[in-house]
DRENMARFI-985706 format. One record per residue (C-alpha): residue number from 1; residue in one letter; chain; x negated, y, z. Coordinates in steps of 0.5 Angstrom, whole numbers. Layout:
// DRENMARFI-985706
   vexkol   guti   torpa       x       y       z
      NUM      A       A       X       Y       Z
...
// end
This chain:
// DRENMARFI-985706
   vexkol   guti   torpa       x       y       z
        1      M       A     166      42     -51
        2      D       A     160      46     -47
        3      Q       A     163      44     -41
        4      V       A     162      36     -43
        5      L       A     155      38     -45
        6      L       A     154      41     -38
        7      L       A     157      35     -34
        8      T       A     153      30     -38
        9      I       A     146      34     -37
       10      I       A     148      34     -30
       11      L       A     150      27     -29
       12      A       A     143      25     -33
       13      A       A     139      29     -28
       14      V       A     142      25     -22
       15      V       A     140      18     -26
       16      A       A     133      21     -27
       17      A       A     133      23     -20
       18      N       A     135      16     -17
       19      I       A     130      13     -21
       20      L       A     124      18     -19
       21      A       A     126      17     -12
       22      R       A     126       9     -12
       23      H       A     119      10     -14
       24      V       A     117      15     -10
       25      S       A     120      13      -3
       26      V       A     116      18       1
       27      I       A     120      24      -2
       28      P       A     128      23       0
       29      L       A     133      23      -6
       30      P       A     136      30      -5
       31      F       A     129      34      -6
       32      F       A     128      30     -13
       33      L       A     136      32     -15
       34      I       A     135      40     -12
       35      F       A     128      40     -16
       36      I       A     131      37     -23
       37      G       A     137      42     -22
       38      A       A     132      48     -21
       39      L       A     129      46     -27
       40      L       A     136      45     -31
       41      A       A     137      52     -29
       42      G       A     132      55     -34
       43      L       A     136      52     -40
       44      P       A     139      57     -44
       45      V       A     146      53     -43
       46      Y       A     146      54     -36
       47      N       A     144      62     -36
       48      N       A     149      65     -31
       49      F       A     151      59     -28
       50      H       A     156      60     -23
       51      L       A     158      55     -17
       52      D       A     166      56     -17
       53      P       A     167      55      -9
       54      S       A     175      53     -10
       55      T       A     173      48     -16
       56      F       A     167      45     -12
       57      A       A     171      44      -6
       58      L       A     177      40     -10
       59      A       A     173      36     -15
       60      I       A     167      34     -11
       61      I       A     168      35      -3
       62      A       A     175      33      -3
       63      P       A     173      26      -6
       64      M       A     167      25      -3
       65      L       A     170      26       4
       66      F       A     176      22       3
       67      N       A     171      16       1
       68      E       A     167      17       7
       69      A       A     173      17      11
       70      Q       A     176      11       9
       71      N       A     170       7      10
       72      S       A     169      10      17
       73      S       A     170       5      22
       74      R       A     176       7      26
       75      F       A     174       3      32
       76      W       A     167       7      32
       77      I       A     171      14      32
       78      G       A     176      12      37
       79      R       A     170      10      42
       80      S       A     166      16      40
       81      I       A     172      21      39
       82      T       A     170      26      45
       83      N       A     163      26      42
       84      I       A     165      27      35
       85      L       A     170      33      38
       86      S       A     165      36      42
       87      L       A     160      36      36
       88      A       A     165      38      31
       89      V       A     169      43      35
       90      G       A     165      45      41
       91      L       A     158      46      39
       92      V       A     161      49      32
       93      V       A     164      55      37
       94      F       A     159      55      42
       95      S       A     153      56      37
       96      V       A     157      61      33
       97      L       A     159      65      39
       98      I       A     152      65      42
       99      I       A     147      65      36
      100      G       A     152      70      32
      101      T       A     152      75      38
      102      G       A     144      74      39
      103      L       A     143      75      31
      104      H       A     147      82      31
      105      F       A     143      85      37
      106      A       A     137      82      34
      107      Y       A     138      84      27
      108      I       A     143      90      28
      109      V       A     144      92      21
      110      L       A     148      86      20
      111      P       A     156      87      23
      112      L       A     158      82      29
      113      S       A     163      79      24
      114      L       A     159      77      19
      115      S       A     154      74      24
      116      F       A     159      70      26
      117      A       A     161      68      19
      118      L       A     154      66      17
      119      L       A     154      62      23
      120      A       A     160      59      21
      121      I       A     157      57      15
      122      V       A     151      54      17
      123      T       A     153      50      24
      124      P       A     157      45      21
      125      T       A     153      39      18
      126      D       A     154      36      11
      127      A       A     156      28      10
      128      S       A     152      27       4
      129      A       A     146      31       7
      130      V       A     146      27      13
      131      N       A     147      20       9
      132      S       A     141      22       5
      133      I       A     137      23      11
      134      F       A     139      16      14
      135      E       A     137      12       7
      136      A       A     130      15       8
      137      N       A     130      14      16
      138      P       A     134       9      19
      139      I       A     137      11      26
      140      A       A     140       8      32
      141      E       A     147       5      30
      142      E       A     151       9      35
      143      Q       A     147      16      33
      144      A       A     149      15      26
      145      G       A     156      13      27
      146      I       A     157      20      31
      147      L       A     153      24      26
      148      Q       A     157      21      20
      149      N       A     164      22      23
      150      E       A     162      29      26
      151      S       A     160      31      19
      152      L       A     167      29      17
      153      F       A     171      34      22
      154      N       A     166      40      23
      155      D       A     167      43      16
      156      A       A     174      45      18
      157      A       A     172      48      24
      158      G       A     167      52      20
      159      I       A     171      54      15
      160      V       A     177      56      19
      161      I       A     172      61      23
      162      F       A     169      63      17
      163      D       A     175      65      14
      164      M       A     177      69      21
      165      S       A     170      72      21
      166      L       A     171      75      14
      167      A       A     178      77      15
      168      A       A     176      81      21
      169      F       A     170      84      17
      170      V       A     175      86      11
      171      S       A     181      89      16
      172      G       A     176      92      21
      173      S       A     181      89      27
      174      F       A     181      82      31
      175      S       A     187      79      34
      176      L       A     185      73      39
      177      N       A     192      70      39
      178      H       A     192      70      32
      179      A       A     186      67      31
      180      V       A     187      61      36
      181      F       A     194      60      32
      182      L       A     191      60      26
      183      F       A     185      55      28
      184      L       A     191      51      31
      185      W       A     195      51      25
      186      E       A     189      50      20
      187      F       A     186      44      24
      188      L       A     191      40      27
      189      G       A     196      42      22
      190      G       A     191      39      17
      191      L       A     190      33      20
      192      L       A     197      32      21
      193      F       A     199      33      14
      194      G       A     194      29      11
      195      S       A     196      23      16
      196      M       A     203      23      14
      197      I       A     201      24       6
      198      G       A     196      18       7
      199      V       A     201      14      11
      200      L       A     206      15       5
      201      I       A     201      13       0
      202      V       A     199       7       3
      203      S       A     206       5       4
      204      V       A     207       6      -4
      205      R       A     200       1      -5
      206      L       A     203      -4       0
      207      F       A     210      -4      -4
      208      L       A     206      -5     -10
      209      I       A     202     -11      -8
      210      R       A     208     -14      -5
      211      Y       A     211     -14     -12
      212      N       A     205     -16     -15
      213      D       A     204     -10     -19
      214      D       A     197      -9     -16
      215      T       A     193      -9     -22
      216      P       A     186      -5     -21
      217      L       A     188       0     -26
      218      I       A     194       2     -22
      219      M       A     191       1     -15
      220      V       A     184       5     -17
      221      L       A     188      11     -20
      222      I       A     192      12     -15
      223      Q       A     187      12     -10
      224      L       A     182      16     -14
      225      L       A     188      21     -15
      226      T       A     190      21      -7
      227      P       A     184      26      -5
      228      F       A     186      31     -10
      229      L       A     193      31      -9
      230      V       A     192      32      -1
      231      Y       A     188      37      -2
      232      L       A     192      41      -7
      233      L       A     198      40      -3
      234      A       A     195      42       4
      235      E       A     192      49       1
      236      K       A     199      51      -2
      237      L       A     201      50       6
      238      A       A     195      54       8
      239      L       A     193      48      12
      240      S       A     185      46      12
      241      G       A     185      42       5
      242      I       A     178      39       8
      243      L       A     181      36      14
      244      A       A     188      33      11
      245      V       A     183      29       6
      246      V       A     179      26      12
      247      A       A     186      24      15
      248      A       A     188      21       9
      249      G       A     182      18       8
      250      L       A     182      15      15
      251      A       A     190      13      14
      252      Q       A     187       9       7
      253      G       A     182       5      11
      254      S       A     187       2      15
      255      E       A     190      -1       9
      256      R       A     184      -6       9
      257      D       A     186      -8      16
      258      K       A     193     -10      13
      259      L       A     190     -13       7
      260      R       A     185     -17       9
      261      L       A     184     -23       4
      262      T       A     190     -21       0
      263      S       A     189     -18      -6
      264      S       A     182     -19      -6
      265      R       A     180     -17     -13
      266      M       A     183     -11     -13
      267      Q       A     179      -9      -6
      268      L       A     173     -11      -9
      269      V       A     174      -7     -16
      270      T       A     176      -1     -11
      271      S       A     170      -2      -7
      272      N       A     165      -2     -13
      273      V       A     169       4     -17
      274      W       A     168       8     -10
      275      E       A     161       6      -9
      276      I       A     159       9     -16
      277      V       A     164      15     -16
      278      S       A     161      17      -9
      279      G       A     154      16     -11
      280      M       A     155      20     -17
      281      L       A     158      26     -13
      282      S       A     153      26      -8
      283      G       A     148      27     -13
      284      V       A     151      32     -17
      285      V       A     152      36     -10
      286      F       A     144      37     -10
      287      V       A     143      38     -17
      288      L       A     148      44     -16
      289      L       A     144      47     -11
      290      G       A     138      47     -15
      291      L       A     142      50     -21
      292      S       A     145      55     -16
      293      L       A     138      58     -13
      294      P       A     137      63     -19
      295      E       A     144      66     -17
      296      V       A     141      66     -10
      297      T       A     135      70     -13
      298      R       A     140      75     -17
      299      A       A     144      76     -11
      300      M       A     138      78      -7
      301      H       A     136      83     -13
      302      Q       A     142      87     -13
      303      S       A     140      90      -6
      304      S       A     134      95      -5
      305      N       A     135      96       2
      306      P       A     129      95       6
      307      N       A     132      91      11
      308      F       A     134      86       6
      309      A       A     127      84       4
      310      I       A     126      77       3
      311      Y       A     120      76       8
      312      K       A     125      78      13
      313      L       A     131      74      11
      314      V       A     126      68      11
      315      L       A     124      69      18
      316      I       A     131      70      20
      317      G       A     133      64      17
      318      I       A     128      60      20
      319      S       A     129      63      27
      320      I       A     137      61      26
      321      Y       A     135      54      24
      322      F       A     131      53      30
      323      V       A     135      56      35
      324      K       A     141      52      32
      325      G       A     137      46      33
      326      L       A     135      48      40
      327      I       A     142      49      42
      328      R       A     144      42      39
      329      L       A     138      39      42
      330      I       A     141      41      49
      331      W       A     148      39      47
      332      S       A     146      32      45
      333      R       A     142      31      51
      334      Y       A     147      33      57
      335      L       A     154      34      54
      336      L       A     154      27      49
      337      K       A     156      21      53
      338      R       A     152      15      51
      339      R       A     155       8      51
      340      V       A     148       5      50
      341      K       A     143       7      55
      342      S       A     136       9      52
      343      K       A     130      10      56
      344      H       A     128      15      51
      345      E       A     134      20      52
      346      W       A     130      26      50
      347      R       A     127      23      44
      348      D       A     134      21      41
      349      S       A     137      28      43
      350      L       A     131      31      38
      351      V       A     133      26      33
      352      M       A     140      28      33
      353      A       A     138      35      33
      354      L       A     134      34      27
      355      S       A     139      30      23
      356      G       A     144      35      23
      357      A       A     143      37      16
      358      N       A     146      42      12
      359      G       A     148      41       5
      360      T       A     152      44      -1
      361      I       A     158      45       2
      362      T       A     154      51       6
      363      L       A     152      54       0
      364      S       A     159      53      -3
      365      L       A     162      57       3
      366      A       A     157      63       2
      367      F       A     159      63      -5
      368      S       A     166      64      -3
      369      M       A     164      71       0
      370      P       A     167      77      -5
      371      N       A     163      81     -10
      372      T       A     167      87      -8
      373      I       A     171      90      -2
      374      D       A     176      95      -2
      375      G       A     173      97      -9
      376      Q       A     166      97      -7
      377      P       A     160      92      -8
      378      F       A     159      88      -2
      379      V       A     152      89      -1
      380      F       A     151      83       5
      381      R       A     153      78       0
      382      G       A     146      77      -3
      383      P       A     143      77       3
      384      L       A     148      72       7
      385      I       A     147      67       1
      386      F       A     140      67       1
      387      L       A     140      66       9
      388      A       A     144      60       8
      389      A       A     140      57       2
      390      V       A     134      58       7
      391      I       A     137      54      13
      392      I       A     139      49       8
      393      L       A     132      48       5
      394      T       A     129      48      12
      395      S       A     135      43      15
      396      L       A     133      38       9
      397      I       A     125      39      10
      398      M       A     125      38      18
      399      P       A     128      31      19
      400      T       A     124      29      13
      401      I       A     117      31      16
      402      F       A     119      30      23
      403      V       A     124      24      24
      404      P       A     119      19      22
      405      A       A     114      21      26
      406      I       A     119      21      32
      407      L       A     122      14      31
      408      P       A     118       8      33
      409      S       A     114       5      27
      410      Q       A     119       1      22
      411      S       A     116      -6      19
      412      N       A     115      -5      12
      413      T       A     117     -12      11
      414      K       A     123     -14       7
      415      P       A     126     -20      10
      416      K       A     132     -20       5
      417      Y       A     128     -20      -1
      418      R       A     124     -26       2
      419      W       A     130     -30       4
      420      V       A     133     -29      -3
      421      R       A     127     -32      -6
      422      R       A     128     -38      -1
      423      M       A     135     -39      -3
      424      I       A     134     -39     -10
      425      Q       A     128     -44      -9
      426      A       A     132     -48      -5
      427      A       A     137     -48     -11
      428      I       A     132     -50     -16
      429      S       A     129     -55     -11
      430      D       A     136     -59     -11
      431      L       A     137     -59     -18
      432      V       A     130     -61     -20
      433      K       A     132     -68     -17
      434      E       A     138     -68     -22
      435      K       A     137     -74     -26
      436      T       A     144     -76     -30
      437      H       A     145     -69     -33
      438      P       A     138     -66     -34
      439      A       A     139     -61     -40
      440      E       A     145     -58     -36
      441      A       A     141     -58     -30
      442      Q       A     135     -54     -33
      443      I       A     140     -49     -36
      444      V       A     142     -47     -29
      445      I       A     134     -48     -27
      446      D       A     132     -43     -32
      447      S       A     138     -38     -30
      448      L       A     135     -38     -23
      449      Q       A     128     -37     -25
      450      Q       A     131     -31     -29
      451      Q       A     133     -28     -22
      452      L       A     126     -29     -19
      453      V       A     124     -25     -25
      454      L       A     129     -20     -24
      455      D       A     128     -19     -16
      456      S       A     120     -18     -18
      457      T       A     117     -13     -23
      458      P       A     115     -17     -29
      459      N       A     108     -14     -32
      460      M       A     111     -14     -39
      461      R       A     104     -13     -42
      462      L       A     102     -19     -38
      463      R       A     108     -23     -41
      464      R       A     106     -21     -48
      465      Q       A      99     -23     -47
      466      L       A     102     -30     -44
      467      M       A     107     -31     -50
      468      S       A     101     -30     -55
      469      E       A      96     -35     -51
      470      S       A     102     -40     -51
      471      H       A     103     -39     -59
      472      Q       A      95     -40     -60
      473      V       A      96     -46     -55
      474      E       A     102     -49     -59
      475      L       A      98     -47     -66
      476      Q       A      92     -51     -64
      477      A       A      96     -57     -62
      478      V       A      99     -57     -68
      479      K       A      93     -57     -72
      480      Q       A      90     -62     -68
      481      L       A      96     -67     -71
      482      F       A      94     -65     -78
      483      T       A      86     -66     -76
      484      D       A      89     -73     -74
      485      G       A      93     -74     -80
      486      K       A      99     -75     -77
      487      I       A     102     -69     -81
      488      S       A     101     -66     -88
      489      Q       A      99     -60     -90
      490      D       A     106     -58     -92
      491      E       A     108     -59     -85
      492      L       A     102     -55     -82
      493      T       A     104     -49     -87
      494      Y       A     111     -49     -86
      495      Y       A     110     -50     -78
      496      S       A     105     -45     -78
      497      K       A     110     -40     -81
      498      F       A     115     -42     -76
      499      L       A     111     -40     -70
      500      Q       A     109     -34     -73
      501      L       A     116     -32     -74
      502      N       A     118     -35     -67
      503      N       A     112     -30     -64
      504      F       A     115     -24     -68
      505      S       A     122     -25     -65
      506      A       A     120     -26     -58
      507      D       A     117     -19     -58
      508      E       A     125     -17     -57
      509      K       A     124     -10     -61
      510      I       A     130      -7     -64
      511      W       A     127      -6     -71
      512      K       A     124     -13     -71
      513      N       A     131     -16     -69
      514      V       A     135     -12     -75
      515      L       A     129     -15     -80
      516      L       A     130     -22     -78
      517      R       A     138     -21     -78
      518      V       A     137     -19     -86
      519      R       A     132     -25     -87
      520      F       A     137     -30     -84
      521      S       A     143     -28     -87
      522      L       A     140     -28     -94
      523      H       A     137     -35     -93
      524      I       A     144     -38     -90
      525      G       A     148     -34     -96
      526      T       A     143     -37    -101
      527      L       A     143     -44     -98
      528      Y       A     150     -45     -98
      529      K       A     153     -40    -103
      530      D       A     158     -37     -98
      531      L       A     158     -30     -96
      532      N       A     162     -31     -90
      533      R       A     157     -35     -87
      534      A       A     152     -30     -89
      535      Q       A     156     -25     -85
      536      E       A     156     -30     -79
      537      A       A     148     -30     -79
      538      F       A     147     -23     -79
      539      L       A     152     -22     -73
      540      T       A     148     -28     -69
      541      A       A     142     -27     -65
      542      P       A     136     -28     -69
      543      V       A     133     -33     -63
      544      A       A     139     -37     -64
      545      L       A     138     -38     -72
      546      E       A     131     -39     -72
      547      E       A     132     -47     -71
      548      V       A     137     -47     -76
      549      Y       A     133     -44     -81
      550      W       A     127     -48     -80
      551      R       A     131     -55     -80
      552      E       A     134     -53     -86
      553      Q       A     127     -51     -89
      554      F       A     124     -58     -87
      555      K       A     130     -62     -89
      556      K       A     129     -59     -96
      557      H       A     122     -62     -97
      558      N       A     124     -68     -94
      559      E       A     120     -67     -87
      560      D       A     122     -67     -80
      561      I       A     120     -61     -75
      562      L       A     123     -64     -69
      563      P       A     117     -69     -67
      564      I       A     112     -63     -69
      565      E       A     116     -58     -64
      566      K       A     116     -63     -59
      567      V       A     108     -64     -59
      568      G       A     108     -56     -59
      569      F       A     113     -55     -53
      570      D       A     109     -60     -49
      571      A       A     103     -57     -50
      572      V       A     105     -50     -48
      573      M       A     109     -53     -42
      574      D       A     102     -56     -39
      575      F       A      99     -49     -41
      576      L       A     104     -45     -37
      577      K       A     103     -49     -31
      578      T       A      96     -47     -30
      579      K       A      98     -40     -30
      580      D       A     104     -40     -25
      581      T       A      99     -38     -19
      582      Q       A      96     -32     -22
      583      S       A     102     -30     -26
      584      G       A     108     -34     -24
      585      V       A     114     -28     -26
      586      E       A     111     -27     -33
      587      A       A     110     -35     -34
      588      N       A     117     -36     -32
      589      M       A     120     -31     -37
      590      V       A     115     -35     -43
      591      R       A     117     -42     -40
      592      R       A     125     -40     -41
      593      F       A     124     -38     -48
      594      Y       A     120     -44     -50
      595      R       A     125     -49     -46
      596      T       A     131     -45     -50
      597      R       A     128     -46     -56
      598      H       A     126     -53     -55
      599      R       A     134     -55     -53
      600      R       A     137     -51     -59
      601      I       A     132     -54     -64
      602      H       A     133     -61     -62
      603      E       A     141     -59     -62
      604      Q       A     142     -62     -55
      605      D       A     149     -61     -54
      606      V       A     151     -59     -46
      607      D       A     157     -61     -43
      608      S       A     160     -54     -40
      609      D       A     164     -57     -35
      610      I       A     157     -61     -32
      611      V       A     154     -54     -33
      612      Y       A     159     -51     -28
      613      Q       A     158     -57     -23
      614      M       A     151     -55     -23
      615      F       A     152     -48     -22
      616      M       A     157     -49     -16
      617      R       A     151     -54     -13
      618      A       A     146     -49     -14
      619      F       A     151     -44     -10
      620      H       A     152     -49      -5
      621      S       A     145     -50      -4
      622      E       A     144     -43      -2
      623      Y       A     150     -42       2
      624      E       A     147     -48       6
      625      L       A     140     -45       7
      626      I       A     143     -39      10
      627      Q       A     148     -43      14
      628      D       A     142     -47      17
      629      A       A     138     -41      18
      630      L       A     143     -37      22
      631      Q       A     145     -43      26
      632      S       A     137     -44      28
      633      G       A     136     -36      29
      634      K       A     131     -35      24
      635      I       A     136     -29      21
      636      D       A     141     -25      25
      637      S       A     148     -24      22
      638      S       A     147     -18      19
      639      L       A     142     -21      14
      640      A       A     146     -27      13
      641      E       A     152     -22      11
      642      K       A     148     -19       6
      643      L       A     145     -25       3
      644      Q       A     152     -28       3
      645      Q       A     154     -22      -1
      646      R       A     149     -23      -6
      647      I       A     151     -31      -7
      648      S       A     158     -29      -8
      649      T       A     156     -23     -13
      650      D       A     152     -28     -17
      651      E       A     158     -33     -17
      652      M       A     163     -28     -19
      653      T       A     158     -26     -25
      654      Y       A     157     -33     -27
      655      L       A     165     -34     -27
      656      Q       A     166     -28     -31
      657      N       A     161     -29     -36
      658      T       A     161     -37     -37
      659      E       A     160     -37     -44
      660      L       A     153     -34     -43
      661      F       A     150     -39     -39
      662      H       A     152     -45     -44
      663      G       A     148     -44     -50
// end
């Protein structure tokens, strides 16, 4: 039970951090996640929190890297394989040897083997950290592809070197032949084993698809289980579980090439599931980093050695980061092959150097160091963990500050959202011309206008004000009917109560909703002397029952509410036209409320088949606008693809919820 509570709090922290990052875009998401994680560390339930490296690697790193791999372009990997291996293996080995040796001579208290172990931890980049930087600071496609694919492979190189360095420290001896064999066994063996298992699982999935057993439940669960199965089997064979998972993910990605447009629903569901899982795990990674900071502090306090003073370790950590970055800069400038020639090679190389961020996998490796060696406390554990934390935080802060300054200024305009509005307005303009089925067309127009509302940020205070003003406009129009002698005092009294209740329900407060349900169920039950109808009334939304309730009230007094409502409705529509310029989003929300009420109270039945046709007509208008814009060169294929995905998603949402649009 306690574990469930801890996980629930962490997931809530991920949600909160994502909300904050959306509203404070100048600060990258990882910093919000780390900060909230550090705050959570102060809660009693997280006292003595300990990051278990083996569990972390299995439960979080394995599925994350699997998803990164299956979404990676094998075309890009094939084209950039020399660059990827150069960074993932060559740069890691070179940095460990050069910086590790220099660190040992500059900080003699740290043994050479542990200097190598520290560099093996902090040299590999982290996929989730790299991606988080890209979100805030987009870089060139070739650079992004190399960095993302590098982070898939360099973890294994770092882990293997770390294991060898730690083993050398514990045993006090080092064998080059054994080290090379171990490296090849874990690295190449992990890739080969993961590829074999990945191909086998893909074959099983394709077999299931061939015999129509490709339900989302079966296929998604198989795919979700794959990284855990591959990782555990590889680790049992003393292979690199990380690389095995990456290889299996690459094999899994090949499945899409075979399927193409077959089993489309399964592919869509799988993609959506992985998008959520990946986003959740990426957030959890940084929350765990924040939660682990107190343990870093506690580990430091276990040693009173003056050589391990915090200020010294901070300076060493920052120095390691800058030396590591300098080597990465020179390596990127002279040892990477660029297919796309650039006039700013040094600038691009500097971006590559800064974007090689570290993440929680680095801290996880640091925490995997033993507490004791040969029965004695391992005094270097705390300082090494602290150094790793300093380098991680520095690697996240530096690109956040300097990459936006180095890259050319990016346009703040958002063409996607402008074209989304144009698409929706094109569909509305087409449906406004519909004369044969105006009621059905209006339902679709209202839904499209609601999209405009959701794509903007409505001011709810302004909406409430407009509702109140509309209420007064309608009330004045009805009072004018009474003044002109067109309705009686009773009709004015009852219609005023109707407006009061209508305004009450329009506020959409939960307690008001419950109160109205009770009122309507009592009224319907009393009117018809039928308990079942009373229960149905309670379970029906109040906004859908108001019209029934008041038609019955007027009929009991031999009066007709419909002509009165028509006058009030027309007055409100004329009033809202005057508000479109200043507050179009909020006016659309109010207008939709009144149109729905008007349609329901007049019992205008709509033909669901015609509504379906109107929706298809609207989507067709949106597609035509995008096609024309693409052909005329107003938008590029990348933007057209995003807009088409938007339309396709809207179509699927409608098809899965048709009953919601026909009321």
